[in-house]
C-alpha positions as CSV (number, residue, x, y, z in Angstrom):
1,M,8.1,-20.1,3.3
2,P,7.8,-16.9,5.3
3,D,4.8,-14.5,5.1
4,I,5.0,-11.1,3.2
5,I,6.0,-9.2,6.4
6,S,8.7,-11.6,7.3
7,Q,10.1,-11.4,3.9
8,L,10.2,-7.6,4.0
9,H,11.8,-8.0,7.5
10,Q,14.5,-10.3,6.3
11,R,15.9,-7.6,3.9
12,S,17.6,-4.3,4.8
13,D,15.9,-2.0,2.2
14,F,12.2,-1.9,3.4
15,S,12.6,-0.5,7.0
16,R,10.6,2.8,6.2
17,F,7.8,0.8,4.5
18,L,7.5,-1.6,7.2
19,K,7.4,1.4,9.9
20,L,4.6,3.0,7.9
21,L,2.6,-0.3,7.5
22,R,2.8,-0.8,11.4
23,Q,1.6,2.8,11.9
24,V,-1.8,2.2,10.1
25,D,-2.1,-1.6,11.3
26,L,-1.7,-3.3,7.9
27,V,1.1,-5.6,9.4
28,T,-1.5,-8.1,10.8
29,I,-3.5,-8.3,7.5
30,L,-0.3,-8.8,5.5
31,Q,0.9,-11.4,7.8
32,N,-2.3,-13.5,8.3
33,Y,-4.5,-13.1,5.1
34,G,-4.0,-13.2,1.4
35,P,-2.8,-13.8,-1.1
36,W,-1.5,-10.3,-1.8
37,T,0.6,-8.7,-4.4
38,I,2.8,-5.9,-2.8
39,F,4.5,-3.1,-4.8
40,A,7.0,-2.4,-2.1
41,P,8.8,1.0,-2.3
42,S,12.5,0.6,-1.2
43,D,14.0,2.9,1.4
44,A,15.7,4.6,-1.7
45,A,12.3,5.2,-3.1
46,F,11.3,7.1,0.1
47,D,14.4,9.1,-0.2
48,R,13.2,10.4,-3.6
49,L,10.1,12.1,-2.1
50,P,10.1,15.7,-1.4
51,P,11.5,16.7,2.1
52,G,8.8,16.4,4.8
53,S,6.5,14.2,2.9
54,V,6.5,11.2,5.2
55,D,6.4,13.3,8.3
56,G,3.3,15.0,6.9
57,W,1.6,11.5,6.2
58,R,2.3,10.4,9.9
59,H,0.0,13.0,11.1
60,D,-2.8,12.1,8.6
61,V,-3.5,8.4,9.3
62,A,-6.3,8.2,6.7
63,R,-4.1,9.6,4.0
64,L,-1.4,7.3,5.0
65,N,-3.5,4.3,5.0
66,D,-4.8,5.2,1.4
67,I,-1.2,5.6,0.2
68,L,-0.1,2.3,1.5
69,M,-3.2,0.3,0.4
70,Y,-2.5,1.7,-3.0
71,H,0.7,-0.5,-3.0
72,I,-1.4,-3.6,-2.3
73,V,-3.4,-5.8,-4.8
74,E,-5.6,-8.6,-3.8
75,G,-4.3,-11.9,-5.3
76,E,-0.9,-13.1,-6.3
77,L,0.3,-11.6,-9.5
78,L,3.8,-12.5,-10.7
79,W,5.9,-10.6,-13.2
80,E,4.5,-12.8,-16.1
81,D,1.0,-12.1,-15.1
82,L,1.6,-8.2,-14.8
83,T,3.0,-8.0,-18.3
84,E,-0.3,-9.4,-19.7
85,M,-2.3,-6.5,-17.9
86,S,-2.6,-2.8,-18.6
87,E,-4.0,-2.1,-15.0
88,V,-4.9,-3.6,-11.6
89,I,-7.2,-2.4,-8.8
90,T,-5.5,-1.9,-5.5
91,I,-7.2,-2.6,-2.2
92,E,-7.4,1.2,-1.8
93,G,-9.9,1.0,-4.7
94,D,-8.0,2.9,-7.5
95,T,-6.3,1.4,-10.4
96,V,-2.7,1.5,-11.0
97,A,-1.4,1.4,-14.5
98,I,1.1,-1.2,-15.8
99,D,3.6,-0.2,-18.5
100,T,5.8,-2.8,-20.1
101,H,7.5,-0.5,-22.7
102,D,10.9,-0.6,-21.0
103,G,10.8,-3.4,-18.3
104,L,7.9,-3.3,-16.0
105,A,6.5,-0.1,-14.3
106,I,3.6,0.4,-12.1
107,S,2.1,3.8,-12.2
108,G,5.4,5.2,-13.4
109,A,7.6,3.4,-10.7
110,K,10.1,1.0,-12.2
111,V,10.0,-2.7,-10.8
112,T,13.7,-3.1,-9.8
113,E,13.1,-6.7,-8.5
114,A,10.2,-9.0,-9.1
115,D,8.6,-12.1,-7.8
116,I,9.8,-12.2,-4.2
117,E,7.5,-15.1,-3.1
118,A,6.1,-15.4,0.3
119,D,3.6,-17.8,1.8
120,N,0.7,-15.5,1.3
121,G,1.6,-13.6,-1.9
122,V,4.4,-11.9,-3.8
123,I,6.4,-8.7,-3.6
124,H,7.7,-6.6,-6.3
125,V,10.2,-4.0,-5.4
126,I,9.6,-0.5,-6.9
127,D,11.8,2.6,-7.2
128,H,9.3,5.3,-6.4
129,V,6.4,5.6,-3.9
130,I,3.2,5.6,-5.9
131,M,0.1,7.9,-5.1
132,P,-3.4,7.5,-5.7
133,A,-4.7,10.7,-7.6
134,H,-6.9,11.9,-4.6
135,V,-4.0,12.2,-2.1
136,A,-1.1,13.1,-4.4
137,D,0.9,16.1,-3.2
């Protein structure tokens, strides 16, 4: 089974997320270690951001790193596991809220596809980029 990065590469809707992961050197970690749970914003999620947001992050690597690490949780948490939780702690150090009222949402971002399994974890596709409170615009 492919690793997390290979799974993201095999799909056409994660090019922006992958590009940013490369910029902050998270690719090697997500290829070689784990298990991880990734809340992966689709390219459409990035399109929903205010104009210029991503360009601003590219010039602030520490901020970009925090934003991306906020999408990663240590351990493999499938849809079924997440629906039993109210929050999880990301590798960035902050918690993300889990809402199961209408499907599954992570800090307000709807999970549009769940349980894309990889050799070293699982990917859940989300419809918005989520932000830790201390770096939110």
